[in-house]
KOLDONU-856183 format. One line per field, with one value per residue (C-alpha): residue number from 1; chain; residue in three letters; x, y, z. Coordinates in Angstrom, 3 decimals, always signed. Layout:
num = c(NUM_...)
cadena = c(A_...)
residuo = c(ALA_...)
east = c(X_...)
north = c(Y_...)
up = c(Z_...)
% end
This chain:
num = c(1_2_3_4_5_6_7_8_9_10_11_12_13_14_15_16_17_18_19_20_21_22_23_24_25_26_27_28_29_30_31_32_33_34_35_36_37_38_39_40_41_42_43_44_45_46_47_48_49_50_51_52_53_54_55_56_57_58_59_60_61_62_63_64_65_66_67_68_69_70_71_72_73_74_75_76_77_78_79_80_81_82_83_84_85_86_87_88_89_90_91_92_93_94_95_96_97_98_99_100_101_102_103_104_105_106_107_108_109_110_111_112_113_114_115_116_117_118_119_120_121_122_123_124_125_126_127_128_129_130_131_132_133_134_135_136_137_138_139_140_141_142_143_144_145_146_147_148_149_150_151_152_153_154_155_156_157_158_159_160_161_162_163_164_165_166_167_168_169_170_171_172_173_174_175_176_177_178_179_180_181_182_183_184_185_186_187_188_189_190_191_192_193_194_195_196_197_198_199_200_201_202_203_204_205_206_207_208_209_210_211_212_213_214_215_216_217_218_219_220_221_222_223_224_225_226_227_228_229_230_231_232_233_234_235_236_237_238_239_240_241_242_243_244_245_246_247_248_249_250_251_252_253_254_255_256_257_258_259_260_261_262_263_264_265_266_267_268_269_270_271_272_273_274_275_276_277_278_279_280_281_282_283_284_285_286_287_288_289_290_291_292_293_294_295_296_297_298_299_300_301_302_303_304_305_306_307_308_309_310_311_312_313_314_315_316_317_318_319_320_321_322_323_324_325_326_327_328_329_330_331_332_333_334)
cadena = c(A_A_A_A_A_A_A_A_A_A_A_A_A_A_A_A_A_A_A_A_A_A_A_A_A_A_A_A_A_A_A_A_A_A_A_A_A_A_A_A_A_A_A_A_A_A_A_A_A_A_A_A_A_A_A_A_A_A_A_A_A_A_A_A_A_A_A_A_A_A_A_A_A_A_A_A_A_A_A_A_A_A_A_A_A_A_A_A_A_A_A_A_A_A_A_A_A_A_A_A_A_A_A_A_A_A_A_A_A_A_A_A_A_A_A_A_A_A_A_A_A_A_A_A_A_A_A_A_A_A_A_A_A_A_A_A_A_A_A_A_A_A_A_A_A_A_A_A_A_A_A_A_A_A_A_A_A_A_A_A_A_A_A_A_A_A_A_A_A_A_A_A_A_A_A_A_A_A_A_A_A_A_A_A_A_A_A_A_A_A_A_A_A_A_A_A_A_A_A_A_A_A_A_A_A_A_A_A_A_A_A_A_A_A_A_A_A_A_A_A_A_A_A_A_A_A_A_A_A_A_A_A_A_A_A_A_A_A_A_A_A_A_A_A_A_A_A_A_A_A_A_A_A_A_A_A_A_A_A_A_A_A_A_A_A_A_A_A_A_A_A_A_A_A_A_A_A_A_A_A_A_A_A_A_A_A_A_A_A_A_A_A_A_A_A_A_A_A_A_A_A_A_A_A_A_A_A_A_A_A_A_A_A_A_A_A_A_A_A_A_A_A_A_A_A_A_A_A_A_A_A_A_A_A)
residuo = c(MET_ARG_SER_ILE_ILE_LEU_CYS_LEU_LEU_VAL_LEU_VAL_ALA_GLY_VAL_THR_GLY_CYS_GLU_THR_ARG_ALA_THR_SER_GLY_GLN_LEU_SER_GLY_GLU_PRO_GLY_GLY_ALA_THR_ASP_PRO_PRO_ALA_THR_ALA_THR_THR_MET_LEU_ALA_SER_THR_GLU_LEU_PRO_LEU_HIS_ARG_VAL_GLY_LEU_ARG_TYR_ILE_VAL_THR_PRO_TYR_VAL_GLU_ARG_PHE_GLU_ILE_GLU_ARG_TYR_PHE_ARG_PRO_ILE_ALA_THR_ARG_LEU_GLY_ALA_ASP_LEU_GLY_VAL_PRO_VAL_THR_ILE_GLU_VAL_ALA_PRO_THR_TYR_GLY_GLU_GLN_LEU_GLU_ARG_VAL_ALA_THR_ARG_ALA_VAL_GLU_LEU_VAL_THR_LEU_SER_PRO_LEU_ASN_TYR_VAL_ILE_ALA_ARG_GLN_ARG_VAL_PRO_GLU_LEU_VAL_PRO_VAL_ALA_SER_GLU_ILE_ILE_ALA_GLY_SER_PRO_THR_TYR_SER_SER_PHE_ILE_VAL_VAL_ARG_ALA_ASP_ASP_GLY_ALA_MET_ARG_LEU_ALA_ASP_LEU_ARG_GLY_ARG_ARG_VAL_VAL_PHE_VAL_ASP_GLU_ARG_SER_ALA_SER_GLY_PHE_LEU_PHE_PRO_TYR_VAL_SER_LEU_LEU_ASP_ALA_GLY_ILE_ASP_PRO_GLU_ARG_ASP_LEU_GLY_GLY_VAL_SER_PHE_ALA_GLY_THR_HIS_ALA_ALA_ALA_ALA_MET_ASP_VAL_LEU_LEU_GLY_ARG_ALA_ASP_ALA_ALA_ALA_VAL_ALA_SER_THR_LEU_PHE_VAL_GLU_GLU_PRO_ASN_THR_SER_ALA_GLY_THR_ALA_LEU_ASP_VAL_GLY_ALA_LEU_ARG_ILE_LEU_TYR_LYS_SER_ALA_THR_LEU_PRO_LEU_ASP_VAL_THR_CYS_ALA_VAL_GLY_LEU_SER_GLU_SER_ALA_VAL_ALA_LYS_VAL_ARG_THR_ALA_PHE_LEU_ARG_ILE_ASN_THR_ARG_THR_ALA_ALA_GLY_ARG_ASP_VAL_LEU_GLY_ARG_GLY_ARG_ARG_ILE_THR_GLY_PHE_MET_ALA_VAL_ASP_ASP_ARG_LEU_TYR_ASP_ASP_ILE_ARG_ARG_ALA_LEU_ALA_ARG_VAL_SER_ALA_HIS_ARG_ALA_ARG_HIS_GLY_PHE_GLN_PRO_THR_ALA_VAL_SER_LEU_ARG_SER_PRO)
east = c(+0.000_+2.793_+4.416_+1.110_+0.660_+4.251_+3.712_+0.554_+2.404_+5.167_+2.549_+0.778_+4.093_+4.958_+1.641_+1.980_+5.488_+4.209_+1.718_+4.346_+5.820_+9.601_+11.257_+14.554_+15.205_+12.057_+10.049_+6.715_+3.726_+5.549_+3.191_+2.031_+1.514_-0.529_-4.298_-5.997_-8.602_-12.159_-12.326_-15.342_-13.670_-13.492_-10.292_-11.244_-10.792_-13.486_-12.342_-13.761_-11.370_-8.285_-6.654_-7.786_-6.394_-4.842_-5.683_-3.328_-1.112_+2.542_+4.525_+8.037_+10.141_+13.146_+16.645_+17.892_+19.996_+21.147_+18.621_+18.369_+17.674_+14.833_+13.247_+13.465_+11.791_+9.019_+8.033_+6.021_+4.307_+3.342_+2.046_-0.083_-1.422_-2.375_-4.283_-6.158_-6.900_-7.861_-5.560_-1.910_+0.618_+3.969_+6.979_+10.019_+13.072_+13.986_+17.543_+18.040_+16.065_+15.980_+14.635_+12.001_+10.898_+10.661_+8.450_+6.091_+6.145_+5.276_+2.510_+4.254_+3.291_+0.223_+2.001_+5.375_+7.316_+9.297_+11.873_+10.470_+12.468_+11.702_+8.032_+8.254_+9.987_+7.546_+4.562_+5.874_+5.864_+2.761_+0.298_-2.244_+0.197_-1.651_+0.188_-1.288_+0.731_+4.079_+6.315_+6.844_+10.275_+11.128_+7.941_+8.836_+7.112_+10.200_+13.941_+16.979_+19.909_+23.388_+26.779_+29.149_+32.914_+35.100_+35.155_+38.885_+38.577_+39.771_+36.796_+34.733_+32.433_+31.125_+33.638_+36.372_+35.112_+36.414_+38.738_+37.760_+35.883_+32.142_+29.915_+26.171_+23.559_+21.519_+20.452_+16.836_+17.403_+16.359_+18.587_+21.335_+21.681_+19.259_+19.515_+23.266_+23.780_+21.823_+23.785_+27.071_+25.798_+24.796_+28.315_+29.800_+30.900_+29.908_+29.651_+30.325_+33.744_+34.929_+35.108_+37.999_+35.706_+32.036_+30.530_+27.233_+27.110_+23.552_+22.502_+22.951_+24.809_+27.197_+27.872_+28.715_+30.934_+32.849_+33.843_+34.760_+36.937_+38.637_+37.144_+35.540_+36.087_+32.412_+29.061_+25.508_+23.165_+19.772_+19.583_+17.580_+20.831_+21.849_+18.572_+18.596_+22.321_+21.792_+24.022_+26.408_+26.425_+29.140_+26.709_+28.460_+26.773_+27.623_+29.755_+27.988_+29.877_+33.004_+31.288_+30.802_+27.930_+29.315_+25.970_+22.284_+19.546_+16.042_+13.546_+11.757_+8.978_+9.873_+9.392_+5.846_+3.870_+1.791_-0.864_-0.599_-3.691_-6.003_-9.565_-10.462_-12.218_-9.218_-6.828_-8.987_-8.860_-5.106_-4.608_-6.713_-4.728_-1.435_-2.679_-3.666_-0.057_+1.595_+3.445_+0.536_-0.909_+0.573_-0.238_+1.501_+4.578_+4.736_+4.881_+7.173_+9.444_+12.145_+14.865_+13.967_+12.263_+9.149_+6.510_+3.559_+2.203_+0.284_-1.837_-0.086_-0.939_+0.910_+1.480_+3.881_+6.476_+6.392_+9.676_+11.350_+10.059_+11.613_+14.955_+14.843_+14.179_+17.179_+19.543_+18.298_+18.818_+22.339_+23.285_+21.794_+24.310_+26.999_+25.461_+23.462_+19.886_+17.457_+17.256_+20.881_+21.885_+25.273_+27.757_+31.244_+33.443_+36.292)
north = c(+0.000_+2.424_+1.796_+2.507_+5.781_+6.782_+6.143_+8.234_+11.097_+10.941_+10.978_+14.001_+15.818_+15.135_+16.463_+19.569_+20.119_+19.962_+22.711_+25.030_+27.398_+27.321_+30.497_+29.904_+30.387_+32.288_+35.340_+34.928_+35.427_+34.076_+34.102_+30.824_+31.426_+33.083_+32.923_+33.662_+36.462_+35.710_+35.512_+37.834_+40.618_+43.873_+45.920_+48.875_+52.103_+54.774_+58.389_+59.057_+56.467_+58.350_+61.109_+64.634_+65.961_+62.571_+60.546_+57.667_+56.190_+56.924_+53.853_+53.953_+50.864_+50.036_+50.395_+47.093_+46.233_+48.247_+50.755_+49.269_+45.827_+47.168_+48.924_+45.740_+43.759_+46.166_+48.006_+45.006_+44.775_+48.453_+47.980_+45.012_+46.925_+49.833_+47.528_+45.832_+49.061_+50.994_+53.927_+54.741_+53.471_+55.265_+53.471_+55.066_+53.577_+55.444_+56.850_+55.711_+54.068_+57.414_+59.358_+56.693_+57.233_+60.980_+60.437_+58.406_+60.913_+63.795_+61.739_+62.172_+58.606_+56.381_+53.009_+52.086_+48.828_+48.980_+46.797_+45.290_+47.708_+50.759_+49.788_+49.786_+53.191_+54.585_+53.362_+55.321_+58.509_+57.773_+55.763_+55.612_+53.636_+50.433_+47.168_+45.804_+42.743_+41.137_+39.494_+35.768_+34.917_+31.461_+30.190_+31.449_+34.290_+34.878_+35.390_+35.698_+37.967_+36.668_+37.896_+36.799_+36.711_+35.667_+31.895_+31.822_+34.030_+32.506_+33.731_+30.813_+32.550_+36.022_+36.555_+36.369_+39.670_+41.654_+44.362_+43.743_+45.843_+45.230_+46.751_+47.125_+48.070_+50.840_+51.411_+51.136_+47.599_+44.737_+42.132_+44.555_+46.221_+45.527_+41.752_+41.578_+44.329_+42.301_+39.174_+40.988_+42.191_+38.613_+37.492_+39.988_+42.480_+46.120_+47.384_+50.927_+50.166_+46.604_+46.577_+47.757_+49.862_+50.224_+51.457_+51.450_+50.321_+51.389_+48.090_+44.409_+43.717_+46.609_+45.352_+41.888_+43.407_+45.363_+42.027_+40.461_+43.469_+43.515_+46.820_+45.075_+41.802_+40.940_+42.133_+42.025_+41.054_+39.507_+35.783_+36.591_+37.842_+34.197_+33.378_+36.316_+36.651_+40.187_+42.023_+44.707_+48.278_+47.142_+44.636_+41.502_+38.892_+39.018_+35.948_+34.760_+31.468_+33.326_+34.185_+32.071_+32.470_+33.082_+33.740_+33.262_+35.036_+33.996_+34.418_+37.705_+38.857_+40.013_+43.538_+44.828_+47.092_+49.680_+52.238_+55.883_+58.089_+55.694_+54.898_+51.531_+50.467_+51.495_+49.561_+46.451_+46.699_+47.285_+44.273_+42.079_+43.255_+42.335_+38.928_+38.052_+38.461_+35.079_+32.407_+29.951_+31.619_+32.236_+35.947_+36.103_+34.352_+36.918_+39.657_+37.999_+35.869_+38.513_+37.385_+38.382_+35.104_+36.824_+34.116_+36.031_+38.240_+37.621_+39.683_+40.571_+41.945_+44.701_+42.373_+40.379_+43.121_+43.175_+41.258_+43.754_+46.544_+44.820_+44.406_+48.073_+49.154_+47.135_+48.521_+52.096_+51.853_+50.486_+53.185_+55.883_+54.862_+55.741_+59.148_+58.367_+59.444_+56.527_+57.343_+58.435_+57.973_+56.375_+54.658_+55.985_+56.053_+53.542)
up = c(+0.000_+0.892_-2.501_-4.288_-2.397_-3.149_-6.876_-6.832_-5.133_-7.740_-10.518_-9.017_-8.602_-12.229_-13.477_-11.309_-12.649_-16.198_-15.433_-13.951_-16.496_-16.711_-15.482_-17.202_-20.893_-21.822_-20.940_-19.183_-21.450_-24.498_-27.499_-28.903_-32.615_-35.322_-35.822_-39.097_-38.978_-40.127_-43.922_-43.931_-41.911_-43.878_-44.026_-46.232_-44.263_-44.441_-44.798_-41.327_-39.858_-41.038_-38.983_-39.803_-43.119_-43.968_-47.088_-46.265_-43.583_-42.811_-41.770_-40.246_-39.484_-37.305_-38.872_-37.454_-40.529_-43.516_-44.822_-48.334_-46.837_-44.686_-47.656_-49.701_-46.914_-45.981_-49.160_-50.466_-47.071_-47.228_-50.776_-49.711_-46.701_-48.939_-51.267_-48.417_-46.535_-49.655_-48.865_-49.694_-47.140_-47.429_-45.952_-44.323_-42.622_-39.441_-39.476_-35.865_-33.072_-31.278_-34.247_-34.764_-31.167_-31.752_-34.792_-32.622_-29.760_-32.101_-33.788_-37.156_-38.190_-37.959_-38.102_-36.637_-36.299_-33.056_-31.385_-28.151_-25.995_-28.115_-27.823_-24.026_-24.055_-26.622_-24.592_-21.605_-23.682_-25.758_-23.614_-26.449_-28.621_-29.585_-30.406_-33.638_-34.649_-33.930_-36.507_-36.887_-38.315_-39.661_-38.019_-34.535_-32.635_-30.488_-30.845_-28.592_-27.961_-28.760_-27.662_-30.400_-30.861_-33.765_-34.229_-33.394_-30.282_-27.014_-24.933_-23.654_-21.152_-20.479_-17.673_-20.347_-21.786_-18.812_-20.110_-23.742_-26.324_-26.701_-29.358_-28.823_-31.441_-29.833_-26.257_-27.407_-28.710_-26.436_-28.096_-29.092_-25.699_-22.850_-22.475_-23.178_-20.592_-18.025_-18.907_-18.275_-14.900_-14.037_-14.970_-12.517_-15.193_-14.865_-18.462_-17.232_-15.734_-16.431_-20.235_-22.355_-24.520_-25.392_-28.656_-30.558_-34.191_-35.033_-36.650_-35.815_-39.056_-38.413_-34.868_-36.177_-38.854_-36.194_-34.656_-37.985_-38.850_-35.448_-34.309_-31.322_-29.509_-28.938_-30.267_-28.952_-31.801_-32.491_-33.173_-36.322_-37.857_-38.216_-39.957_-42.340_-43.149_-44.474_-46.896_-45.697_-46.990_-49.415_-50.927_-49.650_-47.466_-43.771_-42.953_-39.803_-40.063_-38.936_-35.641_-32.532_-30.065_-26.591_-24.899_-25.712_-23.761_-22.871_-25.688_-26.243_-28.551_-32.039_-33.400_-33.011_-35.333_-33.502_-34.381_-33.364_-33.243_-35.094_-34.058_-32.557_-35.768_-37.890_-35.612_-35.975_-39.776_-39.828_-37.551_-39.826_-42.859_-41.141_-39.990_-43.541_-44.708_-44.193_-46.129_-45.915_-49.005_-52.457_-52.173_-48.802_-50.185_-52.980_-50.327_-47.771_-49.940_-50.166_-47.774_-44.243_-43.394_-41.992_-42.281_-40.857_-38.106_-34.888_-32.520_-29.251_-25.834_-23.978_-20.991_-23.146_-22.570_-18.753_-18.424_-20.730_-18.474_-15.467_-17.262_-18.305_-14.710_-13.513_-16.145_-15.674_-11.909_-12.406_-14.881_-12.654_-9.980_-12.536_-13.147_-16.288_-16.783_-17.341_-21.069_-21.587_-25.201_-24.797_-22.504_-21.942_-25.026_-25.493)
% end
């Protein structure tokens, strides 16, 4: 009898364990996948659903890789959105993460694709910012942050980066700054005083190239860089095979497209238009089959970004102790 009871207890414990969400290796609230909108849902915008004195929508996207690559990826998406919404959708690549944030704060755009961290910062400044749809890349709704070194580098753990040069992407990038910064803190390295030099490259591809060219010893980049293998500004493919992953973060949500100053009915139509763009259809493949490996979009909830808010609070508090404002634009120079 005792052995039967013990087996039952083990079984119950196992079932309970299966129901408990893992706290390591992923963010809480991780999205589960895309859902197709109803086939009968209308997307055509009425003139009354557009902002005053506007006949179309202005759409600005994140400059996470080279500008010409972003335009090549997103221009077909903007064209498809315009056709489905029945109004012109003009696309623009933000010069920097910071300037993109300013465009949102001044309501100079109606649609914006933001990095997860830039979304959190933008939402602080523009509470009415509405998340519309998040990207799915290579079939996954999440990605990770990598810290990479050259394949022949002797560093085997984050602690080996002490006294060495690290390049980030932009302080408004979750994978190119926030999560790598936290990982260095967890490894006992203060990025403000323990590194041999800190710089910002502006894009993930440029950060990786800095390592390949010997301008930095390690780079913080998005894992999607290894899926996309984008071209450099010189037109050559980035040789990600010459890099080695030293650190991989927990997963985080991909870039999110948001609406600024649109009515609730207009937001619903824009969301439906985005969700209909996916590689499960021939029309969707015509739009998305241009190299970035976006396979669709999914609806998201603001709560998905709570862990990013907590990481931002930790990093801001740490930097404040070094005399930086919470939204300071750069670390110390090398």
